[in-house]
mmCIF file of the N, C-alpha and C atoms, coordinates in Angstrom:
data_MODEL
# 
_entry.id   MODEL 
# 
loop_
_atom_site.group_PDB 
_atom_site.id 
_atom_site.type_symbol 
_atom_site.label_atom_id 
_atom_site.label_alt_id 
_atom_site.label_comp_id 
_atom_site.label_asym_id 
_atom_site.label_entity_id 
_atom_site.label_seq_id 
_atom_site.pdbx_PDB_ins_code 
_atom_site.Cartn_x 
_atom_site.Cartn_y 
_atom_site.Cartn_z 
_atom_site.occupancy 
_atom_site.B_iso_or_equiv 
_atom_site.pdbx_formal_charge 
_atom_site.auth_seq_id 
_atom_site.auth_comp_id 
_atom_site.auth_asym_id 
_atom_site.auth_atom_id 
_atom_site.pdbx_PDB_model_num 
ATOM 1   N N  . UNK A 1 1  ? 4.466   -5.383 -47.310 1.00 0.00 ? 1  UNK A N  1 
ATOM 2   C CA . UNK A 1 1  ? 4.759   -3.951 -47.233 1.00 0.00 ? 1  UNK A CA 1 
ATOM 3   C C  . UNK A 1 1  ? 3.475   -3.209 -46.862 1.00 0.00 ? 1  UNK A C  1 
ATOM 4   N N  . UNK A 1 2  ? 3.443   -2.567 -45.678 1.00 0.00 ? 2  UNK A N  1 
ATOM 5   C CA . UNK A 1 2  ? 2.233   -1.847 -45.264 1.00 0.00 ? 2  UNK A CA 1 
ATOM 6   C C  . UNK A 1 2  ? 2.042   -0.566 -46.061 1.00 0.00 ? 2  UNK A C  1 
ATOM 7   N N  . UNK A 1 3  ? 0.790   -0.233 -46.303 1.00 0.00 ? 3  UNK A N  1 
ATOM 8   C CA . UNK A 1 3  ? 0.460   0.960  -47.084 1.00 0.00 ? 3  UNK A CA 1 
ATOM 9   C C  . UNK A 1 3  ? 0.489   2.203  -46.200 1.00 0.00 ? 3  UNK A C  1 
ATOM 10  N N  . UNK A 1 4  ? -0.111  2.146  -45.019 1.00 0.00 ? 4  UNK A N  1 
ATOM 11  C CA . UNK A 1 4  ? -0.183  3.314  -44.142 1.00 0.00 ? 4  UNK A CA 1 
ATOM 12  C C  . UNK A 1 4  ? 0.773   3.181  -42.979 1.00 0.00 ? 4  UNK A C  1 
ATOM 13  N N  . UNK A 1 5  ? 0.686   4.111  -42.060 1.00 0.00 ? 5  UNK A N  1 
ATOM 14  C CA . UNK A 1 5  ? 1.512   4.049  -40.866 1.00 0.00 ? 5  UNK A CA 1 
ATOM 15  C C  . UNK A 1 5  ? 2.668   5.016  -40.909 1.00 0.00 ? 5  UNK A C  1 
ATOM 16  N N  . UNK A 1 6  ? 3.557   4.864  -39.932 1.00 0.00 ? 6  UNK A N  1 
ATOM 17  C CA . UNK A 1 6  ? 4.710   5.752  -39.806 1.00 0.00 ? 6  UNK A CA 1 
ATOM 18  C C  . UNK A 1 6  ? 5.927   5.041  -40.365 1.00 0.00 ? 6  UNK A C  1 
ATOM 19  N N  . UNK A 1 7  ? 6.683   5.741  -41.161 1.00 0.00 ? 7  UNK A N  1 
ATOM 20  C CA . UNK A 1 7  ? 7.896   5.174  -41.735 1.00 0.00 ? 7  UNK A CA 1 
ATOM 21  C C  . UNK A 1 7  ? 9.035   5.290  -40.730 1.00 0.00 ? 7  UNK A C  1 
ATOM 22  N N  . UNK A 1 8  ? 10.016  4.433  -40.867 1.00 0.00 ? 8  UNK A N  1 
ATOM 23  C CA . UNK A 1 8  ? 11.128  4.402  -39.932 1.00 0.00 ? 8  UNK A CA 1 
ATOM 24  C C  . UNK A 1 8  ? 11.945  5.685  -39.975 1.00 0.00 ? 8  UNK A C  1 
ATOM 25  N N  . UNK A 1 9  ? 12.154  6.254  -41.163 1.00 0.00 ? 9  UNK A N  1 
ATOM 26  C CA . UNK A 1 9  ? 12.949  7.476  -41.253 1.00 0.00 ? 9  UNK A CA 1 
ATOM 27  C C  . UNK A 1 9  ? 12.223  8.680  -40.638 1.00 0.00 ? 9  UNK A C  1 
ATOM 28  N N  . UNK A 1 10 ? 10.902  8.638  -40.535 1.00 0.00 ? 10 UNK A N  1 
ATOM 29  C CA . UNK A 1 10 ? 10.154  9.713  -39.882 1.00 0.00 ? 10 UNK A CA 1 
ATOM 30  C C  . UNK A 1 10 ? 10.329  9.658  -38.362 1.00 0.00 ? 10 UNK A C  1 
ATOM 31  N N  . UNK A 1 11 ? 10.572  8.466  -37.832 1.00 0.00 ? 11 UNK A N  1 
ATOM 32  C CA . UNK A 1 11 ? 10.778  8.332  -36.398 1.00 0.00 ? 11 UNK A CA 1 
ATOM 33  C C  . UNK A 1 11 ? 12.165  8.796  -35.980 1.00 0.00 ? 11 UNK A C  1 
ATOM 34  N N  . UNK A 1 12 ? 13.124  8.728  -36.884 1.00 0.00 ? 12 UNK A N  1 
ATOM 35  C CA . UNK A 1 12 ? 14.495  9.092  -36.545 1.00 0.00 ? 12 UNK A CA 1 
ATOM 36  C C  . UNK A 1 12 ? 14.677  10.600 -36.407 1.00 0.00 ? 12 UNK A C  1 
ATOM 37  N N  . UNK A 1 13 ? 13.817  11.422 -37.022 1.00 0.00 ? 13 UNK A N  1 
ATOM 38  C CA . UNK A 1 13 ? 13.908  12.876 -36.958 1.00 0.00 ? 13 UNK A CA 1 
ATOM 39  C C  . UNK A 1 13 ? 12.691  13.435 -36.224 1.00 0.00 ? 13 UNK A C  1 
ATOM 40  N N  . UNK A 1 14 ? 12.698  13.410 -34.886 1.00 0.00 ? 14 UNK A N  1 
ATOM 41  C CA . UNK A 1 14 ? 11.494  13.848 -34.160 1.00 0.00 ? 14 UNK A CA 1 
ATOM 42  C C  . UNK A 1 14 ? 11.238  15.351 -34.226 1.00 0.00 ? 14 UNK A C  1 
ATOM 43  N N  . UNK A 1 15 ? 12.237  16.165 -34.558 1.00 0.00 ? 15 UNK A N  1 
ATOM 44  C CA . UNK A 1 15 ? 12.042  17.605 -34.598 1.00 0.00 ? 15 UNK A CA 1 
ATOM 45  C C  . UNK A 1 15 ? 11.376  18.084 -35.870 1.00 0.00 ? 15 UNK A C  1 
ATOM 46  N N  . UNK A 1 16 ? 11.338  17.263 -36.896 1.00 0.00 ? 16 UNK A N  1 
ATOM 47  C CA . UNK A 1 16 ? 10.781  17.657 -38.182 1.00 0.00 ? 16 UNK A CA 1 
ATOM 48  C C  . UNK A 1 16 ? 9.289   17.333 -38.221 1.00 0.00 ? 16 UNK A C  1 
ATOM 49  N N  . UNK A 1 17 ? 8.428   18.274 -38.615 1.00 0.00 ? 17 UNK A N  1 
ATOM 50  C CA . UNK A 1 17 ? 6.989   17.967 -38.688 1.00 0.00 ? 17 UNK A CA 1 
ATOM 51  C C  . UNK A 1 17 ? 6.713   16.931 -39.769 1.00 0.00 ? 17 UNK A C  1 
ATOM 52  N N  . UNK A 1 18 ? 5.838   15.990 -39.450 1.00 0.00 ? 18 UNK A N  1 
ATOM 53  C CA . UNK A 1 18 ? 5.551   14.879 -40.356 1.00 0.00 ? 18 UNK A CA 1 
ATOM 54  C C  . UNK A 1 18 ? 4.483   15.258 -41.360 1.00 0.00 ? 18 UNK A C  1 
ATOM 55  N N  . UNK A 1 19 ? 3.378   15.846 -40.887 1.00 0.00 ? 19 UNK A N  1 
ATOM 56  C CA . UNK A 1 19 ? 2.262   16.151 -41.782 1.00 0.00 ? 19 UNK A CA 1 
ATOM 57  C C  . UNK A 1 19 ? 1.906   17.617 -41.736 1.00 0.00 ? 19 UNK A C  1 
ATOM 58  N N  . UNK A 1 20 ? 0.887   17.970 -42.486 1.00 0.00 ? 20 UNK A N  1 
ATOM 59  C CA . UNK A 1 20 ? 0.458   19.363 -42.542 1.00 0.00 ? 20 UNK A CA 1 
ATOM 60  C C  . UNK A 1 20 ? -0.596  19.679 -41.485 1.00 0.00 ? 20 UNK A C  1 
ATOM 61  N N  . UNK A 1 21 ? -1.051  18.671 -40.726 1.00 0.00 ? 21 UNK A N  1 
ATOM 62  C CA . UNK A 1 21 ? -2.111  18.903 -39.740 1.00 0.00 ? 21 UNK A CA 1 
ATOM 63  C C  . UNK A 1 21 ? -1.620  19.742 -38.563 1.00 0.00 ? 21 UNK A C  1 
ATOM 64  N N  . UNK A 1 22 ? -0.341  19.678 -38.256 1.00 0.00 ? 22 UNK A N  1 
ATOM 65  C CA . UNK A 1 22 ? 0.176   20.372 -37.079 1.00 0.00 ? 22 UNK A CA 1 
ATOM 66  C C  . UNK A 1 22 ? 1.026   21.581 -37.453 1.00 0.00 ? 22 UNK A C  1 
ATOM 67  N N  . UNK A 1 23 ? 1.027   21.958 -38.709 1.00 0.00 ? 23 UNK A N  1 
ATOM 68  C CA . UNK A 1 23 ? 1.783   23.126 -39.143 1.00 0.00 ? 23 UNK A CA 1 
ATOM 69  C C  . UNK A 1 23 ? 0.984   24.377 -38.792 1.00 0.00 ? 23 UNK A C  1 
ATOM 70  N N  . UNK A 1 24 ? 1.670   25.422 -38.295 1.00 0.00 ? 24 UNK A N  1 
ATOM 71  C CA . UNK A 1 24 ? 0.990   26.654 -37.890 1.00 0.00 ? 24 UNK A CA 1 
ATOM 72  C C  . UNK A 1 24 ? 0.320   27.313 -39.093 1.00 0.00 ? 24 UNK A C  1 
ATOM 73  N N  . UNK A 1 25 ? -0.888  27.817 -38.876 1.00 0.00 ? 25 UNK A N  1 
ATOM 74  C CA . UNK A 1 25 ? -1.611  28.486 -39.955 1.00 0.00 ? 25 UNK A CA 1 
ATOM 75  C C  . UNK A 1 25 ? -0.933  29.803 -40.294 1.00 0.00 ? 25 UNK A C  1 
ATOM 76  N N  . UNK A 1 26 ? -1.122  30.228 -41.497 1.00 0.00 ? 26 UNK A N  1 
ATOM 77  C CA . UNK A 1 26 ? -0.485  31.469 -41.921 1.00 0.00 ? 26 UNK A CA 1 
ATOM 78  C C  . UNK A 1 26 ? -1.163  32.672 -41.273 1.00 0.00 ? 26 UNK A C  1 
ATOM 79  N N  . UNK A 1 27 ? -0.412  33.764 -41.136 1.00 0.00 ? 27 UNK A N  1 
ATOM 80  C CA . UNK A 1 27 ? -0.967  34.975 -40.538 1.00 0.00 ? 27 UNK A CA 1 
ATOM 81  C C  . UNK A 1 27 ? -2.048  35.583 -41.426 1.00 0.00 ? 27 UNK A C  1 
ATOM 82  N N  . UNK A 1 28 ? -1.921  35.417 -42.735 1.00 0.00 ? 28 UNK A N  1 
ATOM 83  C CA . UNK A 1 28 ? -2.910  35.967 -43.655 1.00 0.00 ? 28 UNK A CA 1 
ATOM 84  C C  . UNK A 1 28 ? -4.275  35.315 -43.420 1.00 0.00 ? 28 UNK A C  1 
ATOM 85  N N  . UNK A 1 29 ? -4.283  34.010 -43.233 1.00 0.00 ? 29 UNK A N  1 
ATOM 86  C CA . UNK A 1 29 ? -5.548  33.312 -42.971 1.00 0.00 ? 29 UNK A CA 1 
ATOM 87  C C  . UNK A 1 29 ? -6.135  33.755 -41.637 1.00 0.00 ? 29 UNK A C  1 
ATOM 88  N N  . UNK A 1 30 ? -5.289  33.923 -40.627 1.00 0.00 ? 30 UNK A N  1 
ATOM 89  C CA . UNK A 1 30 ? -5.784  34.376 -39.324 1.00 0.00 ? 30 UNK A CA 1 
ATOM 90  C C  . UNK A 1 30 ? -6.400  35.764 -39.415 1.00 0.00 ? 30 UNK A C  1 
ATOM 91  N N  . UNK A 1 31 ? -5.763  36.670 -40.158 1.00 0.00 ? 31 UNK A N  1 
ATOM 92  C CA . UNK A 1 31 ? -6.300  38.025 -40.309 1.00 0.00 ? 31 UNK A CA 1 
ATOM 93  C C  . UNK A 1 31 ? -7.620  38.006 -41.066 1.00 0.00 ? 31 UNK A C  1 
ATOM 94  N N  . UNK A 1 32 ? -7.712  37.172 -42.099 1.00 0.00 ? 32 UNK A N  1 
ATOM 95  C CA . UNK A 1 32 ? -8.965  37.092 -42.867 1.00 0.00 ? 32 UNK A CA 1 
ATOM 96  C C  . UNK A 1 32 ? -10.096 36.560 -41.991 1.00 0.00 ? 32 UNK A C  1 
ATOM 97  N N  . UNK A 1 33 ? -9.804  35.553 -41.159 1.00 0.00 ? 33 UNK A N  1 
ATOM 98  C CA . UNK A 1 33 ? -10.837 35.019 -40.275 1.00 0.00 ? 33 UNK A CA 1 
ATOM 99  C C  . UNK A 1 33 ? -11.249 36.053 -39.238 1.00 0.00 ? 33 UNK A C  1 
ATOM 100 N N  . UNK A 1 34 ? -10.280 36.807 -38.703 1.00 0.00 ? 34 UNK A N  1 
ATOM 101 C CA . UNK A 1 34 ? -10.593 37.837 -37.721 1.00 0.00 ? 34 UNK A CA 1 
ATOM 102 C C  . UNK A 1 34 ? -11.484 38.913 -38.323 1.00 0.00 ? 34 UNK A C  1 
ATOM 103 N N  . UNK A 1 35 ? -11.165 39.363 -39.531 1.00 0.00 ? 35 UNK A N  1 
ATOM 104 C CA . UNK A 1 35 ? -11.982 40.375 -40.201 1.00 0.00 ? 35 UNK A CA 1 
ATOM 105 C C  . UNK A 1 35 ? -13.384 39.823 -40.471 1.00 0.00 ? 35 UNK A C  1 
ATOM 106 N N  . UNK A 1 36 ? -13.459 38.576 -40.897 1.00 0.00 ? 36 UNK A N  1 
ATOM 107 C CA . UNK A 1 36 ? -14.758 37.960 -41.160 1.00 0.00 ? 36 UNK A CA 1 
ATOM 108 C C  . UNK A 1 36 ? -15.627 37.886 -39.918 1.00 0.00 ? 36 UNK A C  1 
ATOM 109 N N  . UNK A 1 37 ? -15.021 37.482 -38.793 1.00 0.00 ? 37 UNK A N  1 
ATOM 110 C CA . UNK A 1 37 ? -15.788 37.400 -37.547 1.00 0.00 ? 37 UNK A CA 1 
ATOM 111 C C  . UNK A 1 37 ? -16.197 38.790 -37.050 1.00 0.00 ? 37 UNK A C  1 
ATOM 112 N N  . UNK A 1 38 ? -15.336 39.782 -37.245 1.00 0.00 ? 38 UNK A N  1 
ATOM 113 C CA . UNK A 1 38 ? -15.697 41.146 -36.842 1.00 0.00 ? 38 UNK A CA 1 
ATOM 114 C C  . UNK A 1 38 ? -16.865 41.670 -37.668 1.00 0.00 ? 38 UNK A C  1 
ATOM 115 N N  . UNK A 1 39 ? -16.835 41.438 -38.966 1.00 0.00 ? 39 UNK A N  1 
ATOM 116 C CA . UNK A 1 39 ? -17.939 41.872 -39.833 1.00 0.00 ? 39 UNK A CA 1 
ATOM 117 C C  . UNK A 1 39 ? -19.228 41.167 -39.431 1.00 0.00 ? 39 UNK A C  1 
ATOM 118 N N  . UNK A 1 40 ? -19.133 39.879 -39.172 1.00 0.00 ? 40 UNK A N  1 
ATOM 119 C CA . UNK A 1 40 ? -20.314 39.122 -38.761 1.00 0.00 ? 40 UNK A CA 1 
ATOM 120 C C  . UNK A 1 40 ? -20.859 39.643 -37.430 1.00 0.00 ? 40 UNK A C  1 
ATOM 121 N N  . UNK A 1 41 ? -19.963 39.965 -36.494 1.00 0.00 ? 41 UNK A N  1 
ATOM 122 C CA . UNK A 1 41 ? -20.391 40.507 -35.203 1.00 0.00 ? 41 UNK A CA 1 
ATOM 123 C C  . UNK A 1 41 ? -21.072 41.858 -35.347 1.00 0.00 ? 41 UNK A C  1 
ATOM 124 N N  . UNK A 1 42 ? -20.531 42.720 -36.215 1.00 0.00 ? 42 UNK A N  1 
ATOM 125 C CA . UNK A 1 42 ? -21.138 44.037 -36.439 1.00 0.00 ? 42 UNK A CA 1 
ATOM 126 C C  . UNK A 1 42 ? -22.526 43.886 -37.055 1.00 0.00 ? 42 UNK A C  1 
ATOM 127 N N  . UNK A 1 43 ? -22.674 42.955 -37.978 1.00 0.00 ? 43 UNK A N  1 
ATOM 128 C CA . UNK A 1 43 ? -23.985 42.725 -38.602 1.00 0.00 ? 43 UNK A CA 1 
ATOM 129 C C  . UNK A 1 43 ? -24.991 42.232 -37.560 1.00 0.00 ? 43 UNK A C  1 
ATOM 130 N N  . UNK A 1 44 ? -24.570 41.316 -36.703 1.00 0.00 ? 44 UNK A N  1 
ATOM 131 C CA . UNK A 1 44 ? -25.484 40.783 -35.684 1.00 0.00 ? 44 UNK A CA 1 
ATOM 132 C C  . UNK A 1 44 ? -25.880 41.878 -34.697 1.00 0.00 ? 44 UNK A C  1 
ATOM 133 N N  . UNK A 1 45 ? -24.904 42.667 -34.245 1.00 0.00 ? 45 UNK A N  1 
ATOM 134 C CA . UNK A 1 45 ? -25.217 43.765 -33.325 1.00 0.00 ? 45 UNK A CA 1 
ATOM 135 C C  . UNK A 1 45 ? -26.127 44.788 -33.998 1.00 0.00 ? 45 UNK A C  1 
ATOM 136 N N  . UNK A 1 46 ? -25.887 45.076 -35.268 1.00 0.00 ? 46 UNK A N  1 
ATOM 137 C CA . UNK A 1 46 ? -26.739 45.995 -36.006 1.00 0.00 ? 46 UNK A CA 1 
ATOM 138 C C  . UNK A 1 46 ? -28.169 45.495 -36.108 1.00 0.00 ? 46 UNK A C  1 
ATOM 139 N N  . UNK A 1 47 ? -28.334 44.207 -36.378 1.00 0.00 ? 47 UNK A N  1 
ATOM 140 C CA . UNK A 1 47 ? -29.688 43.650 -36.459 1.00 0.00 ? 47 UNK A CA 1 
ATOM 141 C C  . UNK A 1 47 ? -30.393 43.687 -35.106 1.00 0.00 ? 47 UNK A C  1 
ATOM 142 N N  . UNK A 1 48 ? -29.650 43.426 -34.036 1.00 0.00 ? 48 UNK A N  1 
ATOM 143 C CA . UNK A 1 48 ? -30.256 43.485 -32.700 1.00 0.00 ? 48 UNK A CA 1 
ATOM 144 C C  . UNK A 1 48 ? -30.689 44.915 -32.369 1.00 0.00 ? 48 UNK A C  1 
ATOM 145 N N  . UNK A 1 49 ? -29.820 45.881 -32.620 1.00 0.00 ? 49 UNK A N  1 
ATOM 146 C CA . UNK A 1 49 ? -30.180 47.276 -32.362 1.00 0.00 ? 49 UNK A CA 1 
ATOM 147 C C  . UNK A 1 49 ? -31.341 47.729 -33.234 1.00 0.00 ? 49 UNK A C  1 
ATOM 148 N N  . UNK A 1 50 ? -31.354 47.289 -34.483 1.00 0.00 ? 50 UNK A N  1 
ATOM 149 C CA . UNK A 1 50 ? -32.456 47.646 -35.380 1.00 0.00 ? 50 UNK A CA 1 
ATOM 150 C C  . UNK A 1 50 ? -33.793 47.101 -34.856 1.00 0.00 ? 50 UNK A C  1 
ATOM 151 N N  . UNK A 1 51 ? -33.762 45.853 -34.356 1.00 0.00 ? 51 UNK A N  1 
ATOM 152 C CA . UNK A 1 51 ? -35.016 45.270 -33.856 1.00 0.00 ? 51 UNK A CA 1 
ATOM 153 C C  . UNK A 1 51 ? -35.447 45.930 -32.544 1.00 0.00 ? 51 UNK A C  1 
ATOM 154 N N  . UNK A 1 52 ? -34.507 46.414 -31.745 1.00 0.00 ? 52 UNK A N  1 
ATOM 155 C CA . UNK A 1 52 ? -34.875 47.074 -30.489 1.00 0.00 ? 52 UNK A CA 1 
ATOM 156 C C  . UNK A 1 52 ? -35.475 48.447 -30.758 1.00 0.00 ? 52 UNK A C  1 
ATOM 157 N N  . UNK A 1 53 ? -34.830 49.238 -31.613 1.00 0.00 ? 53 UNK A N  1 
ATOM 158 C CA . UNK A 1 53 ? -35.289 50.614 -31.839 1.00 0.00 ? 53 UNK A CA 1 
ATOM 159 C C  . UNK A 1 53 ? -36.419 50.706 -32.856 1.00 0.00 ? 53 UNK A C  1 
ATOM 160 N N  . UNK A 1 54 ? -36.750 49.607 -33.486 1.00 0.00 ? 54 UNK A N  1 
ATOM 161 C CA . UNK A 1 54 ? -37.847 49.615 -34.460 1.00 0.00 ? 54 UNK A CA 1 
ATOM 162 C C  . UNK A 1 54 ? -39.202 49.701 -33.754 1.00 0.00 ? 54 UNK A C  1 
ATOM 163 N N  . UNK A 1 55 ? -39.276 49.236 -32.548 1.00 0.00 ? 55 UNK A N  1 
ATOM 164 C CA . UNK A 1 55 ? -40.544 49.197 -31.800 1.00 0.00 ? 55 UNK A CA 1 
ATOM 165 C C  . UNK A 1 55 ? -40.951 50.515 -31.298 1.00 0.00 ? 55 UNK A C  1 
# 
């Protein structure tokens, strides 16, 4: 009896997702990542402008 691999009943239902690796991410996680990247971008732009106008 093999431990890993694909089971026969998983092959019979090709429309059903097998694992969680290919499941679409939630919208909440996408929004949190977008807000995080925007905040990070604003901080980087702020630091660049600060270093330019400091001289």
